[in-house]
C-alpha positions as CSV (number, residue, x, y, z in Angstrom):
1,X,0.0,0.0,0.0
2,X,1.4,3.4,-1.0
3,X,2.1,5.9,1.8
4,X,0.7,9.3,0.6
5,X,2.1,12.3,2.5
6,X,-0.1,14.7,0.6
7,X,-3.3,13.0,1.7
8,X,-2.2,12.9,5.3
9,X,-1.2,16.6,5.2
10,X,-4.5,17.8,3.6
11,X,-6.3,18.6,6.8
12,X,-3.3,20.7,7.9
13,X,-3.3,22.4,4.5
14,X,-7.0,23.4,5.0
15,X,-6.4,24.7,8.5
16,X,-3.4,26.8,7.4
17,X,-5.4,28.3,4.5
18,X,-8.0,29.4,7.1
19,X,-5.3,30.9,9.3
20,X,-3.8,32.7,6.3
21,X,-7.2,34.0,5.3
22,X,-7.6,35.5,8.8
23,X,-4.1,37.0,8.5
24,X,-4.9,38.4,5.1
25,X,-8.2,40.0,6.3
26,X,-6.1,42.2,8.6
27,X,-2.9,42.6,6.8
28,X,-3.5,42.1,3.1
29,X,-7.2,42.0,2.1
30,X,-6.4,41.6,-1.6
31,X,-4.5,38.3,-1.1
32,X,-7.7,36.3,-1.3
33,X,-10.6,36.6,-3.8
34,X,-13.5,34.2,-3.0
35,X,-14.1,33.0,-6.6
36,X,-10.4,32.6,-7.3
37,X,-10.0,30.6,-4.1
38,X,-13.0,28.4,-4.9
39,X,-11.4,27.6,-8.3
40,X,-8.1,26.7,-6.7
41,X,-9.8,24.3,-4.2
42,X,-11.9,22.7,-7.0
43,X,-8.8,22.3,-9.2
44,X,-7.2,20.6,-6.2
45,X,-10.1,18.3,-5.7
46,X,-10.2,17.4,-9.4
47,X,-6.5,16.7,-9.3
48,X,-7.1,14.2,-6.5
49,X,-9.8,12.5,-8.6
50,X,-7.6,12.4,-11.7
51,X,-4.8,10.9,-9.6
52,X,-7.1,8.2,-8.3
53,X,-8.0,7.3,-11.9
54,X,-4.6,7.3,-13.4
55,X,-2.2,6.8,-10.5
56,X,-2.2,3.1,-10.8
57,X,-1.1,3.4,-14.5
58,X,1.8,5.5,-13.4
59,X,2.8,2.9,-10.9
60,X,2.5,0.2,-13.6
61,X,5.0,2.1,-15.8
62,X,7.3,2.6,-12.8
63,X,7.2,-1.1,-11.8
64,X,7.8,-2.1,-15.4
65,X,10.9,0.1,-15.5
66,X,11.9,-1.3,-12.1
67,X,11.9,-4.8,-13.5
68,X,14.7,-3.7,-15.9
69,X,17.0,-2.5,-13.2
70,X,20.6,-3.7,-13.2
71,X,20.7,-3.5,-9.4
72,X,18.4,-3.0,-6.5
73,X,18.8,0.0,-4.1
74,X,18.0,-1.0,-0.5
75,X,15.5,0.6,1.9
76,X,18.3,1.9,4.2
77,X,18.1,5.5,5.4
78,X,20.8,6.7,3.0
79,X,18.7,5.3,0.1
80,X,15.8,7.5,1.1
81,X,18.0,10.6,1.1
82,X,19.5,9.7,-2.2
83,X,16.0,9.0,-3.7
84,X,14.6,12.3,-2.3
85,X,17.5,14.4,-3.7
86,X,17.4,12.7,-7.1
87,X,13.6,12.9,-7.3
88,X,13.9,16.6,-6.6
89,X,16.4,16.9,-9.5
90,X,13.9,15.1,-11.7
91,X,11.2,17.5,-10.5
92,X,13.4,20.5,-11.5
93,X,13.6,19.2,-15.1
94,X,9.9,18.2,-15.1
95,X,9.0,21.7,-13.9
96,X,11.4,23.5,-16.3
97,X,10.1,21.5,-19.2
98,X,6.6,22.4,-18.1
99,X,7.4,26.0,-18.8
100,X,9.5,25.6,-21.9
101,X,7.5,23.1,-23.9
102,X,3.9,23.9,-24.7
103,X,2.6,20.4,-24.4
104,X,3.8,20.2,-20.8
105,X,2.8,23.8,-20.2
106,X,-0.8,22.9,-21.1
107,X,-0.9,20.7,-18.0
108,X,1.0,23.0,-15.7
109,X,-0.4,26.4,-16.7
110,X,-3.5,26.1,-14.5
111,X,-1.3,26.2,-11.4
112,X,0.0,29.6,-12.5
113,X,-3.4,30.9,-13.7
114,X,-4.4,32.6,-10.4
115,X,-3.6,36.3,-10.1
116,X,-3.4,35.9,-6.4
117,X,-0.6,34.2,-4.4
118,X,-1.7,32.4,-1.3
119,X,-1.8,28.9,0.2
120,X,-4.9,28.0,-1.8
121,X,-2.9,28.5,-4.9
122,X,-0.7,25.6,-3.9
123,X,-3.8,23.3,-4.3
124,X,-4.5,24.6,-7.9
125,X,-3.2,21.5,-9.5
126,X,-3.5,19.9,-12.9
127,X,-6.2,17.5,-14.0
128,X,-4.2,16.4,-17.0
129,X,-0.8,15.6,-15.6
130,X,-1.0,12.0,-16.8
131,X,-1.8,13.1,-20.4
132,X,1.2,15.4,-20.4
133,X,3.4,12.4,-19.4
134,X,5.6,14.3,-17.0
135,X,5.9,11.3,-14.8
136,X,8.3,9.7,-17.4
137,X,11.0,12.0,-16.1
138,X,11.0,9.8,-13.0
139,X,11.4,6.5,-14.8
140,X,15.2,6.7,-14.6
141,X,15.0,6.5,-10.8
142,X,13.2,3.1,-11.1
143,X,15.7,2.0,-13.8
144,X,18.4,2.9,-11.3
145,X,17.0,0.5,-8.8
146,X,14.9,2.7,-6.5
147,X,11.6,1.0,-5.6
148,X,8.5,2.7,-7.1
149,X,6.8,3.0,-3.7
150,X,9.9,4.8,-2.4
151,X,9.9,7.1,-5.3
152,X,6.1,7.8,-4.9
153,X,6.7,8.6,-1.2
154,X,9.5,11.0,-2.0
155,X,7.2,12.7,-4.6
156,X,4.6,13.2,-1.9
157,X,7.0,14.6,0.6
158,X,8.3,17.0,-2.1
159,X,4.8,18.2,-2.9
160,X,4.0,18.6,0.8
161,X,7.1,20.8,1.2
162,X,6.0,23.0,-1.6
163,X,2.7,23.9,0.0
164,X,4.1,26.4,2.5
165,X,6.1,28.4,0.0
166,X,2.9,29.6,-1.7
167,X,2.4,32.6,0.6
168,X,3.0,36.3,1.0
169,X,2.9,36.1,4.7
170,X,6.5,35.0,5.0
171,X,9.4,37.3,4.0
172,X,13.1,36.4,3.8
173,X,14.5,33.3,5.4
174,X,17.9,32.9,7.0
175,X,20.8,33.1,4.5
176,X,21.9,29.5,5.2
177,X,18.4,28.3,4.5
178,X,18.1,30.3,1.3
179,X,21.4,29.0,0.1
180,X,20.0,25.5,-0.1
181,X,16.2,25.4,0.0
182,X,13.3,26.9,-1.9
183,X,11.5,29.6,0.0
184,X,8.3,31.7,-0.3
185,X,10.3,34.6,-1.7
186,X,12.0,32.5,-4.4
187,X,8.7,30.9,-5.4
188,X,6.9,34.3,-5.5
189,X,9.4,35.1,-8.2
190,X,8.5,31.9,-10.0
191,X,4.8,32.8,-10.0
192,X,5.4,36.4,-11.2
193,X,4.8,37.7,-14.7
194,X,7.2,40.6,-14.2
195,X,9.5,40.4,-17.2
196,X,12.7,39.9,-15.2
197,X,11.1,37.1,-13.2
198,X,9.6,35.0,-16.1
199,X,10.7,31.3,-16.2
200,X,12.9,31.5,-13.1
201,X,13.2,29.4,-9.9
202,X,11.9,26.0,-11.0
203,X,13.0,24.3,-7.7
204,X,10.8,22.0,-5.7
205,X,12.7,21.7,-2.5
206,X,16.4,22.5,-3.3
207,X,17.1,25.9,-4.9
208,X,20.6,24.7,-5.6
209,X,19.3,23.3,-8.9
210,X,18.4,26.8,-10.1
211,X,21.7,28.1,-8.9
212,X,23.5,25.3,-10.7
213,X,21.6,25.4,-14.0
214,X,21.4,29.2,-14.4
215,X,17.7,29.8,-13.7
216,X,18.0,31.4,-10.2
217,X,16.5,34.8,-9.6
218,X,16.2,36.4,-6.1
219,X,13.2,38.4,-5.1
220,X,14.1,42.1,-5.5
221,X,13.1,44.6,-2.8
222,X,10.8,47.3,-3.9
223,X,9.6,45.4,-7.0
224,X,5.8,44.9,-6.9
225,X,5.0,41.4,-8.1
226,X,2.2,40.7,-10.5
227,X,1.0,37.1,-10.5
228,X,-0.7,34.9,-13.1
229,X,0.2,34.2,-16.7
230,X,1.2,36.4,-19.6
231,X,-2.2,36.1,-21.2
232,X,-4.5,36.2,-18.1
233,X,-7.5,33.9,-18.1
234,X,-10.0,36.7,-17.4
235,X,-12.5,34.1,-16.1
236,X,-13.3,32.0,-13.0
237,X,-14.8,29.3,-15.2
238,X,-13.5,26.0,-13.8
239,X,-13.4,24.0,-17.1
240,X,-11.7,26.9,-18.9
241,X,-9.1,27.0,-16.1
242,X,-8.4,23.3,-16.5
243,X,-8.4,23.0,-20.2
244,X,-7.9,26.4,-21.9
245,X,-4.3,25.7,-23.0
246,X,-5.2,22.3,-24.5
247,X,-8.0,24.0,-26.4
248,X,-5.5,26.7,-27.5
249,X,-3.1,24.0,-28.8
250,X,-5.9,22.3,-30.7
251,X,-7.0,25.5,-32.3
252,X,-3.4,26.5,-33.3
253,X,-2.6,23.0,-34.7
254,X,-5.8,23.0,-36.7
255,X,-5.2,26.4,-38.3
256,X,-1.4,26.3,-38.7
257,X,0.3,25.5,-42.0
258,X,1.3,21.8,-42.1
259,X,5.0,22.5,-41.7
260,X,4.3,24.4,-38.4
261,X,1.7,22.2,-36.8
262,X,4.0,20.2,-34.5
263,X,5.8,23.4,-33.5
264,X,2.7,24.5,-31.8
265,X,3.0,21.4,-29.6
266,X,6.7,21.2,-28.9
267,X,8.0,24.7,-29.0
268,X,8.1,27.2,-26.2
269,X,4.7,28.7,-25.1
270,X,3.9,31.8,-27.0
271,X,5.7,30.8,-30.1
272,X,3.9,31.4,-33.4
273,X,5.1,30.9,-36.9
274,X,4.2,34.5,-37.8
275,X,5.5,36.1,-34.6
276,X,2.1,37.4,-33.6
277,X,2.6,36.4,-29.9
278,X,5.4,36.8,-27.5
279,X,7.4,34.1,-25.7
280,X,8.8,34.7,-22.3
281,X,12.3,35.1,-23.8
282,X,11.1,37.8,-26.1
283,X,9.3,39.7,-23.3
284,X,12.4,39.5,-21.0
285,X,14.7,40.6,-23.9
286,X,12.5,43.6,-24.6
287,X,12.5,44.5,-21.0
288,X,16.3,44.2,-20.8
289,X,16.7,46.4,-23.8
290,X,14.6,49.1,-22.2
291,X,16.8,48.9,-19.1
292,X,19.9,49.6,-21.1
293,X,18.4,52.6,-22.9
């Protein structure tokens, strides 16, 4: 039987959301918007249902890969640490790909679609993660000999950690902590649509991956953060939140010239064959050019 840290932590998540709502009512009234929060909670509920329907298929794939392992990693304490660190590295690349390849972005975008940043945003999760096939990034862990149930537990602990960083109630953390771990400040940057913050800080638990791979961006004092996505949803419709980017891909592939159809699936979000939209790279470059003028 799989141990699921996220399920066990869910009551605490809901209690902390209520506490943050009380804090926001006094300190930051704009932090919560009822309709937005409801969408986040319903997206979270839908994600749980989707996980129940497809989770067994993911485990089947992982166990099939595990059968091909050249060696077996034990269940010793050091193996848990190694699995957790390597899984977090896999998460970094899943997450980075989720922002840089439109197919994966279609699944991940709903997590970024809120223009508010609070603990309920952490629960705004995808219904289509299985379709995007992001779990394949973790197959190498099973091939390396880590048991699929160990991997699944590490995934759950990783996601549980990420809950608390979705808040504006916590400022800077100690320098030693920020040198290693992801924090609310770093993750606020990740959820921002400010040009200098786009596509930065993909970390799950360990911010060292961003520092190592050149995607780290600290939160800048005095810069007001704007949250959401480059082309805001403009709606609290639940189904549109869940599926709007998949619909956008279908429309673009249908109308694009044949030689460009696959590019609307596999290229960076915002790419168009006629340059009619902006990618995050183009937005950042334009901003940098203005700074140097």
